[in-house]
N, C-alpha and C positions, 0 to 999 in steps of 0.2 A: 025120109024127110029129116030125121034126126041126124043122119050121117052128113047130109048136105049142110046142115046148120052148124056143125062143129067147126069147120074152117072159118065160117063167118064170125063165130064167137071167139075163136082164137085170134082172129085179126082185130076184133074190137078190143079184146083184152090187151093185146100188144100195143095198140094205139093208146089205150088208157095209161099203160105203164110208161110209155115214152113221153106222153103229155105231162104226167105227174113228175117224171124226172126232170123234164125241161122247166116246169114251174118251180120245182125245188132248187134247181141250179140257178134260175133267175133270181129267186129270193136270196140265195146265198151271196150272189155277186152284186146285189143292189144295195143292201145295208139301209141304215136309217139316215135320211137326208138331214143335213145341217145347213145353217146359213153360210153361204159361200164366204170364205175369208182367206186372206193371203197368209202364207206360212213359208217356212224355209227349211231346207234340208240341213241337219246338224253337221258337226265337224267330222262325221264318218267319211272316209275317203270315197267310197262308192256304195250307193244304196240301190238295191234291186227293186224294180216295180213289177208287181205280180198281177195276174189277170183276175185274182180273187183274194179274199182275206185270209191268206195262209201260204205257207211255203210249199204246200202240195200243188198249188196252182202254177200255171205256166208263167215263166219270166218273160215279160214283154219289153224289157229294157232296163236301163240303169240311169240314175240321176246323180250328178256331181254334188259335192258338198257346197253349201251356200246358195244353191239354186232356189229361185222363188217358185212356189207352187200355189195352187188354190184348192183348199179342202172343200169337198162337196157332200161327203157322207162318212159315217163311221159304222163299224160292225159292233153290235152290242155283245156278241158272244166271244169276241177276240180283241186284241189290242192293235187293230188296224184302222187306218184312215183310207178313205177313197178320195182320190185327188186327180187334178188335171195339171200336167207339167207345162213347161214353156214351149214344148214341141206339139202341144195339143193332145197328147196321149192321156188316156184315163185308165187308172189302175189303182192298186192297193199297196200300202206301205206300212211298216210297223210304226206305231205312234212314238216309240222311243227315238226314232230318227227324225222327228219333226220338231221344229222350234217355231214359236209364234213371234220371235224377235229375230232380226237379221243376224246372221253369223258370217264369219270371215273365211271359214274353211282353210285352204292352204295358205292364206295370208296371215294367219294367226301367228305362225312362227316369226315371220318378218316383223310384224307389229310388236311382238314380244321383244325382239332384238332391238328395235327402235326405242321401246320403252326403257330397256336396260341402259342404252346409250344416253338417253335423256336423264335418267336417274344418276348415272355416273357424272354427267356434266353438271348437274345440280349440286352433287357432293363436292366436286372440284371448285365450283364457284363459292360454295359455302366456306370451304377452307381458305380461299383467297380473301373472302370477306372478313373472316376471323383474323387473318394476318394483318389486313389493313386496319382493322379495329384496334389490334394490339399496338401497331405503329402509331395510330392516332392517340391512343392513351399515353404512350411514352412521350409523344410530342407535347401533349397537354401538360404532363408532369414537368418536362423541361421548361416550358413557357412559364409555369407557375414558379419554378425555382429562379428563373431569370427575373421575374417580376419582384420576387422577394429580395434578391440581391440588389436590384435597382433601387428598391425602397430603402434598403439598409445604406446603400451608398449615398442616397439623397439625404438621409438623416445625418450621416457622418459629415457631409459637405456643409449642411446647415450648422452643425455644432462647431466645426472648425471656423466657419465664417463668423459666428458669434464670438468665439474666443479671440479671433483676430481683431474684431472690432473693440473688444473690451481690453485688449492687451496694453495699448498706450496709456490709458488712465491707470491701470494697475501698475505699469512701469513707474510712473511718476509718484504713485502713492507708496512705493517701497521705501522705508526709512533708511536703509543702508545706501540705496542709490541716491536718495536726497542728501544724505550726510556727505557722501563722496563728492557730489556736485558742489555743495557749499564749501567743502574743504578746498576743492580745486579752485573755486572762485576766489576764496580768500588768499590762497597762495599766489594766484595771478595778480590780484590787486597789490599784494605785498611786494611784488617784483616791479610792478609798473609805477607805483606811487613814488618810491625813492628815485626812480629814473627820471621822473618828470620834475621833481622839485629842484635838483641841481641845475638843471637847464635854465630855469627861471633866474637863479642866482647869477649865472654867468652873464645873462642879458642885463641884469641890473648893474653889474660891475662895468661893463662897457659904456653904459650910459653915464 
């Protein structure tokens, strides 16, 4: 009876071991559930998706950078997230390759190049603006000088006009000029008077 029971006990023991191993494996690959949330694969070129929380598990696929995923659980004993990808696959991935904000992956280099081009354009426009500002300042200075020259010319014209208006009265008030005019008038009268008097005497004689 003892002999016949040993195979049965061995079978029970084997079943218990297999069941325990299955439960342990199930616990290892389940993890702690979390509230489902969208996340993204970081800028690593290719990220592998494992069947469990560790590199010792089977690789079931790969996920490209920037791809959107959904987190469903995490492993408390390791740095792994359990997730579902866009193809419906469920697996594990290192937390360091997961970002909670969108990433651009391969487009980052192109965006960086566009950013540099825009920065170069802004710098060029700033230089042109500075040159135009300098030209504007020079033009303003020239306008101010022209306005000053115009004001000076207007003052000179007003002074000359005033002097021209005052010159005739000043001319007649000059003593030398007045004396010369009187002397010339006297000389003229001295020549005319004797010429007029003999003419009258001739007329009286004929009468």
